C-alpha positions in Angstrom: -26.1 251.9 27.0 -27.7 254.4 29.4 -29.0 252.9 32.7 -31.8 254.4 34.7 -31.3 255.7 38.2 -34.1 253.5 39.5 -32.0 250.4 38.5 -28.8 251.7 40.3 -29.6 253.3 43.6 -32.7 253.3 45.9 -35.1 250.7 47.3 -36.4 248.1 44.8 -37.9 244.7 44.7 -35.4 243.8 42.1 -31.7 243.5 42.4 -30.0 246.8 41.8 -26.9 247.2 39.8 -25.2 248.6 42.9 -25.8 245.2 44.7 -22.6 244.0 46.4 -21.6 240.7 47.9 -20.8 240.6 51.5 -18.1 238.1 51.5 -18.9 236.5 54.8 -22.7 236.3 54.4 -22.9 235.7 50.7 -20.4 232.9 50.8 -22.1 231.3 53.9 -25.5 231.4 52.1 -24.1 230.0 48.8 -22.1 227.2 50.5 -25.0 226.1 52.7 -27.3 226.2 49.6 -24.9 224.1 47.5 -23.1 221.9 50.0 -26.0 220.8 52.3 -29.5 219.5 51.8 -30.7 221.3 55.0 -33.5 223.9 55.4 -32.1 227.5 55.5 -33.3 230.4 57.6 -32.2 233.9 56.6 -33.0 236.3 59.5 -32.4 239.9 60.5 -34.4 243.2 60.9 -36.4 244.5 58.0 -34.6 246.2 55.1 -31.1 244.7 55.6 -31.0 242.8 52.3 -32.4 239.4 53.2 -34.7 239.1 50.1 -32.0 240.5 47.8 -29.5 237.8 49.2 -32.1 235.1 48.2 -32.7 236.8 44.8 -29.0 236.8 44.0 -28.7 233.0 44.3 -32.2 231.6 43.9 -34.4 232.5 40.9 -38.0 231.7 40.3 -37.1 228.8 38.1 -38.3 225.3 37.4 -38.1 223.3 40.6 -38.5 226.4 42.8 -41.6 227.9 44.3 -41.6 231.3 45.9 -44.4 232.4 48.3 -44.7 235.8 50.1 -46.5 235.6 53.4 -48.9 238.4 54.1 -50.8 239.7 57.1 -53.2 237.2 58.5 -52.1 234.3 56.3 -52.3 230.9 57.7 -50.4 227.7 56.9 -53.2 226.0 54.9 -53.3 229.1 52.7 -49.7 229.0 52.2 -49.7 225.3 51.3 -52.5 226.1 48.8 -50.3 228.9 47.3 -47.5 226.5 46.9 -49.6 224.0 45.0 -51.0 226.7 42.7 -47.6 228.2 42.0 -46.2 224.8 41.3 -49.0 224.2 38.7 -50.5 221.3 40.7 -54.2 220.8 40.3 -55.8 221.6 43.7 -58.6 218.9 44.2 -61.3 219.2 46.8 -59.9 216.2 48.6 -56.4 217.7 48.8 -57.8 221.1 49.9 -59.8 219.5 52.6 -56.8 217.4 53.7 -54.7 220.6 54.1 -57.3 222.5 56.0 -58.0 219.7 58.4 -54.3 219.0 58.9 -53.5 222.7 59.8 -56.6 223.4 61.9 -56.9 223.5 65.7 -60.0 224.2 67.8 -60.4 227.6 69.1 -59.6 226.5 72.7 -56.7 224.4 71.7 -55.2 227.2 69.6 -55.5 229.7 72.5 -53.9 227.4 75.0 -51.1 226.5 72.5 -50.5 230.2 71.8 -50.2 231.1 75.4 -47.8 228.2 76.0 -45.6 229.2 73.0 -45.4 232.8 74.2 -44.3 231.8 77.6 -41.9 229.3 76.2 -40.2 231.8 73.9 -40.1 234.3 76.7 -38.3 231.8 78.9 -40.9 231.8 81.6 -41.5 228.0 81.8 -39.7 225.3 83.8 -38.3 222.3 81.9 -41.0 220.1 83.4 -43.8 222.5 82.2 -42.3 222.5 78.7 -42.0 218.7 78.6 -45.5 218.2 79.8 -47.0 220.7 77.3 -45.0 219.3 74.4 -46.2 215.8 75.1 -49.8 216.9 75.2 -49.6 219.5 72.3 -51.2 218.7 69.0 -48.9 217.5 66.3 -49.7 218.1 62.6 -51.3 215.2 60.6 -49.7 213.6 57.5 -50.7 216.6 55.4 -47.0 217.3 54.8 -46.5 213.9 53.3 -49.4 214.3 50.9 -48.2 217.7 49.9 -44.5 216.6 49.5 -45.8 213.7 47.3 -47.6 216.1 45.0 -44.6 218.4 44.9 -42.2 215.6 44.1 -44.4 214.6 41.2 -44.2 218.2 39.9 -40.4 218.0 40.4 -40.4 220.8 43.0 -37.4 220.7 45.2 -37.1 224.1 46.8 -39.7 226.3 48.4 -38.9 230.0 49.4 -41.1 231.3 52.2 -40.6 235.1 52.4 -41.7 237.4 55.2 -42.1 234.4 57.5 -42.7 236.7 60.4 -46.3 237.3 59.3 -47.2 233.8 60.5 -48.5 233.7 64.1 -46.8 231.5 66.6 -49.2 228.6 66.3 -48.8 228.5 62.5 -45.0 228.7 63.0 -45.2 225.7 65.5 -47.2 223.7 63.0 -44.7 224.5 60.2 -41.8 223.4 62.4 -43.3 220.0 62.7 -44.0 219.8 59.0 -40.4 220.9 58.1 -39.0 217.6 59.5 -41.3 215.6 57.1 -40.5 217.8 54.2 -36.8 217.3 54.8 -37.3 213.5 54.9 -39.2 213.7 51.6 -36.5 215.8 49.9 -38.4 219.0 49.8 -36.3 222.0 51.0 -37.4 225.3 52.6 -35.6 228.7 52.4 -37.3 230.7 55.1 -36.8 234.5 55.3 -37.9 236.6 58.3 -37.2 239.3 60.8 -35.4 238.9 64.2 -35.1 235.2 64.7 -32.1 233.6 66.4 -30.2 230.5 65.7 -32.1 227.5 67.1 -35.4 229.2 66.8 -37.3 226.4 65.1 -35.7 223.8 67.3 -37.6 225.4 70.2 -40.7 224.2 68.5 -39.4 220.9 67.3 -36.1 219.5 68.6 -36.0 217.0 65.8 -35.0 219.7 63.4 -31.5 219.7 65.0 -28.8 219.3 62.3 -31.5 219.6 59.6 -31.7 223.4 59.5 -29.2 226.1 59.1 -29.3 229.9 60.1 -27.7 232.9 58.4 -27.8 236.4 60.0 -28.1 238.9 57.2 -27.9 241.9 59.3 -24.2 242.9 59.2 -22.9 245.7 56.8 -19.6 247.5 57.1 -18.1 250.7 55.6 -16.3 248.7 53.0 -19.7 247.3 51.7 -21.1 250.9 51.6 -18.1 252.2 49.7 -18.4 249.3 47.1 -22.1 250.2 46.6 -21.1 253.7 45.8 -18.3 252.6 43.5 -20.6 250.2 41.5 -23.4 252.7 41.2 -21.2 255.6 40.2 -19.6 253.5 37.5 -23.0 252.6 36.1 -24.2 256.3 36.1 -20.8 257.8 35.0 -20.6 260.0 38.1 -18.3 260.7 41.1 -19.6 261.4 44.5 -17.2 263.1 46.9 -15.7 261.3 49.9 -17.2 264.0 52.1 -20.7 263.3 50.9 -20.3 259.5 51.1 -18.9 259.7 54.6 -21.8 261.9 55.6 -24.4 259.4 54.1 -22.8 256.4 55.8 -22.9 258.0 59.3 -26.4 259.5 58.7 -27.9 256.2 57.6 -26.7 254.5 60.8 -25.4 251.6 58.8 -28.9 250.8 57.5 -28.4 249.9 53.8 -31.9 250.7 52.8 -31.6 254.3 54.1 -28.1 254.6 52.5 -29.5 253.5 49.2 -32.4 255.9 49.5 -30.2 258.9 50.3 -27.9 258.1 47.3 -31.0 257.9 45.1 -32.4 261.3 46.3 -29.0 263.0 46.0 -28.5 261.9 42.4 -32.0 262.8 41.5 -31.8 266.3 43.0 -28.5 266.8 41.2 -30.3 265.9 37.9 -28.8 262.4 37.4 -31.7 260.4 36.1 -29.7 258.0 33.9 -26.1 257.4 32.9 -24.5 260.8 32.3 -23.0 261.5 28.9 -19.8 262.9 30.5 -18.3 262.1 33.8 -20.2 264.3 36.4 -18.8 265.1 39.8 -21.2 265.6 42.7 -19.8 267.2 45.9 -22.4 269.5 47.4 -22.4 268.6 51.1 -25.2 271.1 51.9 -27.5 269.3 49.4 -26.6 266.0 50.9 -27.5 267.3 54.4 -30.8 268.6 53.0 -31.6 265.2 51.5 -31.1 263.6 54.9 -33.3 266.1 56.7 -36.1 265.7 54.1 -35.9 261.9 54.2 -36.0 261.8 58.0 -38.9 264.2 58.1 -40.9 262.1 55.7 -40.4 258.8 57.6 -40.2 260.0 61.2 -43.8 261.1 61.1 -44.9 257.6 60.1 -42.7 255.9 62.8 -43.8 258.3 65.5 -47.4 257.5 64.7 -46.5 253.8 65.3 -44.9 254.7 68.6 -48.0 256.7 69.7 -50.3 253.8 68.7 -48.2 251.3 70.7 -48.0 253.8 73.7 -51.8 253.9 73.9 -51.9 250.2 74.4 -55.1 248.1 74.2 -57.0 246.5 77.1 -53.9 246.5 79.2 -53.4 250.2 79.7 -54.3 250.7 83.4 -50.7 251.3 84.3 -49.8 252.9 81.0 -46.8 250.5 80.7 -46.6 250.6 76.9 -46.2 254.4 77.2 -43.3 253.9 79.7 -41.7 251.2 77.6 -41.7 253.5 74.6 -40.1 256.2 76.7 -37.3 254.0 77.7 -36.7 252.9 74.1 -36.6 256.5 72.7 -34.0 257.3 75.4 -31.8 254.2 74.9 -28.5 254.3 73.0 -28.8 252.7 69.6 -25.9 250.3 70.3 -27.7 249.0 73.4 -31.0 248.8 71.5 -29.4 246.7 68.7 -28.6 244.0 71.3 -32.1 243.8 72.5 -33.4 245.3 75.9 -33.2 242.7 78.6 -36.4 242.4 80.8 -34.7 243.4 84.0 -33.1 246.5 82.2 -36.6 247.6 81.2 -38.0 247.0 84.6 -35.4 249.0 86.3 -35.6 251.8 83.9 -39.4 252.0 84.1 -39.2 251.9 87.9 -37.3 255.2 87.7 -40.0 257.1 85.8 -43.3 255.2 86.6 -45.5 256.7 89.3 -45.7 253.4 91.2 -41.9 253.2 91.4 -40.7 250.4 93.6 -44.3 249.0 94.0 -44.6 248.2 90.3 -45.5 244.6 89.9 -43.1 242.6 87.6 -46.0 240.4 86.4 -47.8 243.4 84.9 -44.7 244.3 82.9 -44.3 240.7 81.7 -47.9 240.6 80.5 -47.6 243.7 78.4 -44.3 242.6 76.9 -45.8 239.2 76.0 -48.6 241.0 74.2 -46.6 243.6 72.4 -46.5 241.6 69.1 -50.3 241.1 69.3 -50.8 244.7 70.0 -49.0 245.8 66.9 -51.1 243.3 64.8 -54.3 244.7 66.4 -53.2 248.2 65.4 -52.2 247.3 61.9 -48.6 248.2 62.5 -46.8 246.4 59.6 -44.0 245.7 59.4 -43.8 245.4 63.2 -41.3 247.6 65.0 -40.7 245.4 68.0 -40.9 241.8 69.1 -40.4 240.2 72.5 -38.8 236.7 73.1 -36.1 235.2 75.3 -37.0 237.9 78.0 -35.6 240.5 75.5 -37.3 243.3 73.6 -35.9 243.5 70.0 -36.3 246.1 67.3 -37.2 244.3 64.1 -37.5 247.3 61.8 -34.0 248.5 61.0 -35.1 252.0 59.8 -36.2 252.7 63.3 -32.5 253.0 64.3 -32.2 255.7 61.7 -35.2 257.6 63.1 -33.8 257.4 66.6 -30.3 258.6 65.5 -31.7 261.9 64.3 -34.4 262.3 67.0 -34.1 265.3 69.3 -34.9 263.8 72.8 -35.9 267.3 74.0 -39.0 266.8 71.9 -40.0 263.6 73.5 -43.1 265.2 75.1 -44.2 266.4 71.6 -44.2 262.8 70.4 -45.7 261.4 73.6 -47.7 264.1 75.3 -47.7 263.2 79.0 -51.2 264.5 79.6 -52.5 261.7 77.4 -51.1 259.0 79.7 -51.7 260.4 83.2 -53.4 258.4 86.0 -53.8 258.9 89.7 -51.8 257.0 92.4 -52.8 257.2 96.0 -50.9 255.3 98.7 -49.3 253.1 96.1 -52.6 252.2 94.6 -53.8 253.2 91.1 -57.2 255.1 91.2 
């Protein structure tokens, strides 16, 4: 039976027929799902296969509720979605209980948000953390009421996808509810961008040994070759080793880009479905053209994001966002993948910033702490960067691909210096 190209290669919300199991990651996920009763957190940059990993082993079946977080969603809205998808009648009393249990006053929320940012950035002493944790608001018994309703409906598993759309305060509230859900036998599978092992325990230490973390980022050449083999078998085609080697290197190890390049290459070669006879594809010039066109299409979008971030918001007197973006665009991808340490950023900016040695460290700390908020304010979704534990991380994996093929000599075309100039006299910004 003929299979459509769209079901084999490319980017899709559904599992593709070229899906491959990554032995280490798939086995770890399956074992922790089957052999423990812990909450599971699947993390990694965008477009590395987190959601597909979940779809392989967890279907939208009885006893499972799947909720996709969206921009601006809060915890009470998520809880109401869970009830709705579980087929539970949402009474006025239950709705009011959820809203009150997940709501903080404006002043309390602002103070807590600032505390959480400082804590994740590693800028607080243990004494300051202990004092704040003691005085911080704890969620009410809303999770108990919610868990009771879910147990009556025989719901045992809740998948929370795109968790990164929740702001820090909502994440904090969820972390406290997770312990109660665990005790009530309701299990969460949380999927989000760059988190690290132990992330939720930073909000609630009582989650220790009740939550597991799986890094879904890693792909190797063997995985990419297997994707090609499975896809080619479905389409009755052969793609030359030269073309595949080029696509693996060109994609920078980003599976979404690799899949997209394979899709475009097959389409341009006239392969729209399973070929009637075995067809060989070996035009390397055509492969190179596919890569150029794909990069041109998406680089424009990513450079617009870089420009918007560089312009900053209220904190633009020193144009620090502009200089942060300059450092990022010049940094080797292998270094970038590990996250940029605060001191590294400060030292690199010192070299190129007009203030040089007189640049205040507190100013850089402030803009880094607000880089997540800035992207939200400028409607940059998914976010490209996040800052925590005194490191700046890339959370959109396709950005690595954009950088790989970026001509650094054209940096001033992406970020025209005249748009970010300011005067400095005797070490003082005018």
